[in-house]
C-alpha positions in Angstrom: 324.1 208.3 85.0 322.8 206.4 81.8 325.3 203.8 83.2 324.0 203.2 86.3 319.9 203.0 85.2 321.4 200.6 82.7 322.9 198.3 85.9 319.8 199.2 88.0 317.2 197.9 84.8 319.4 195.1 84.2 319.6 194.1 87.8 315.8 194.4 88.2 315.5 192.0 85.2 317.6 189.2 86.4 315.8 189.3 89.7 312.4 189.2 87.8 313.4 185.9 85.9 314.6 184.5 89.1 311.3 184.9 91.0 309.5 183.9 88.4 311.5 180.4 88.0 310.5 179.5 91.7 307.8 176.5 91.7 304.4 177.4 92.8 302.9 174.4 93.6 303.9 171.6 97.1 306.6 169.8 95.2 310.4 170.5 96.0 313.7 168.7 95.6 313.0 165.9 97.4 309.9 163.3 97.5 309.1 160.2 99.9 306.2 157.7 100.3 305.5 154.8 102.6 306.2 151.3 101.7 304.6 148.7 104.1 305.6 144.9 104.8 303.7 142.4 106.6 305.8 139.5 107.8 303.5 136.1 108.6 303.7 133.9 111.4 305.1 130.8 110.5 305.3 127.9 111.8 306.1 124.4 109.6 307.4 120.8 110.1 308.3 117.9 108.3 310.1 114.6 108.5 312.7 113.7 105.6 314.4 110.8 104.2 316.5 110.0 101.3 313.8 109.6 99.2 311.9 112.7 100.2 309.2 113.1 102.7 309.3 110.3 104.9 306.3 107.3 104.7 307.3 104.6 106.7 310.4 102.8 108.4 310.7 99.1 109.7 311.9 98.0 113.5 312.7 94.2 113.2 314.3 92.6 116.1 317.0 90.5 114.9 316.9 86.4 116.0 319.8 85.9 113.8 322.3 83.3 116.0 319.0 83.0 119.1 320.1 80.7 121.4 317.4 78.5 123.1 316.4 80.0 126.5 317.8 83.4 125.2 315.3 86.5 125.0 315.0 88.4 121.9 317.2 91.4 121.9 314.9 94.0 120.5 317.2 97.0 121.2 319.0 95.7 118.0 316.0 96.9 116.5 316.9 100.9 115.4 316.6 102.8 112.8 318.2 106.6 112.0 317.3 107.4 108.6 315.0 110.1 108.9 315.2 114.1 109.9 313.1 116.6 111.6 313.0 119.4 109.3 311.0 122.7 110.3 310.7 126.6 109.5 309.3 128.9 112.0 309.2 132.7 112.2 307.5 133.8 115.7 305.6 136.8 116.9 308.1 139.3 119.0 308.1 138.7 123.0 309.4 139.2 126.2 312.5 137.5 126.6 312.5 134.7 129.0 315.7 134.0 131.7 317.5 132.1 129.7 317.5 134.5 126.3 314.6 133.1 124.8 311.5 134.9 122.9 308.3 134.0 125.5 306.6 133.3 121.9 309.0 130.5 121.2 307.6 127.3 119.7 308.3 123.5 120.7 307.7 120.5 118.5 305.8 117.5 120.2 305.7 113.9 119.3 303.3 111.2 119.9 301.8 107.9 118.8 298.1 109.2 117.2 297.5 105.5 115.5 297.9 102.0 115.8 299.4 99.8 118.5 302.9 98.4 119.9 303.2 94.7 120.7 302.8 93.9 124.2 305.5 94.8 126.4 307.3 96.6 123.8 308.4 100.4 123.6 309.0 102.9 121.3 312.0 105.1 121.7 312.7 108.1 120.6 316.4 110.3 120.3 316.0 113.8 118.5 319.5 114.7 117.5 321.5 117.8 117.3 321.1 120.3 114.8 323.8 121.7 112.9 322.3 123.1 109.5 319.8 126.5 109.2 320.2 129.4 110.7 318.1 131.5 113.3 317.3 130.8 116.8 317.0 127.2 116.1 315.6 124.5 118.8 317.1 122.4 121.4 317.0 118.4 121.5 314.3 117.3 124.5 314.3 113.9 123.7 317.0 111.1 124.5 315.4 107.0 124.4 311.9 109.0 125.4 309.2 106.3 125.2 306.7 107.8 122.7 303.1 107.3 123.7 299.8 108.3 122.6 300.0 111.9 124.5 302.1 114.6 123.2 305.7 115.0 124.8 307.8 118.0 123.8 310.9 116.7 121.8 312.2 120.1 120.4 312.2 123.2 122.6 313.0 126.8 122.6 312.5 127.3 118.4 312.5 131.0 117.7 312.9 132.5 114.1 314.5 130.4 112.1 315.0 127.7 109.5 316.8 124.3 109.1 317.4 123.5 105.5 315.4 120.8 104.4 315.8 116.9 103.4 317.9 114.3 104.2 321.1 115.5 106.4 319.1 118.5 107.8 317.7 119.5 110.9 317.4 117.0 113.4 318.6 113.2 113.1 315.5 111.0 114.5 316.8 107.9 116.2 313.8 105.1 116.7 314.8 102.1 118.5 312.7 99.3 120.2 312.6 98.1 124.1 311.2 95.4 125.5 310.0 95.7 128.7 311.3 91.5 130.3 308.9 91.6 133.3 306.1 91.6 130.6 307.5 89.1 128.2 304.4 87.1 128.6 302.1 90.1 126.6 304.4 89.7 123.5 302.5 87.6 120.5 304.2 87.3 117.2 302.3 89.9 114.3 302.8 92.7 112.2 302.6 96.2 113.9 302.3 99.6 112.9 301.9 102.7 114.5 301.6 106.4 113.4 303.9 109.2 114.6 303.0 112.5 114.8 305.3 115.6 115.0 303.0 118.8 116.2 304.7 122.7 116.2 303.0 125.0 118.2 303.8 127.9 120.9 305.6 126.8 124.1 303.8 127.0 127.4 
């Protein structure tokens, strides 16, 4: 009988210790908290060359070997030393029939300042892209004559980056074109225009 009482007492004591060690607050063996993350919309565009950000290029038609009676060949004036770079993060949107986000962006180009020689056009070709990652844009310009009105030259840009610098993004090729029907409007001189690129939302 004494042995049984001793066992009962031991059990009661052990149980009492176990109950006393239980937490009395709201904490458990797990804890958690929230982490807020804000991803901004981004739309950046730049033109890069061998020396970093591009400043100017020169397009001069060659008159070497020109014979009397020949027209000056303006298409001999060309330059492909510049590259179009951009970074884009778009908002979520509805996918269109081509699988593109409805908030996709485009890049337009226009002549924002200066004037061209009479009868001369400035043509732009935007090359395809092989650098960068994400939903990169597609060229929409092949020998497109630039004017003072903005024209899309890259379309379908989603969230992406092209990488930065020469040889990255889209290669830009500029060429001159002469309308021989307006050859009488051509006069000698130094001319300069500014080409402006703008990244914005597709319509």
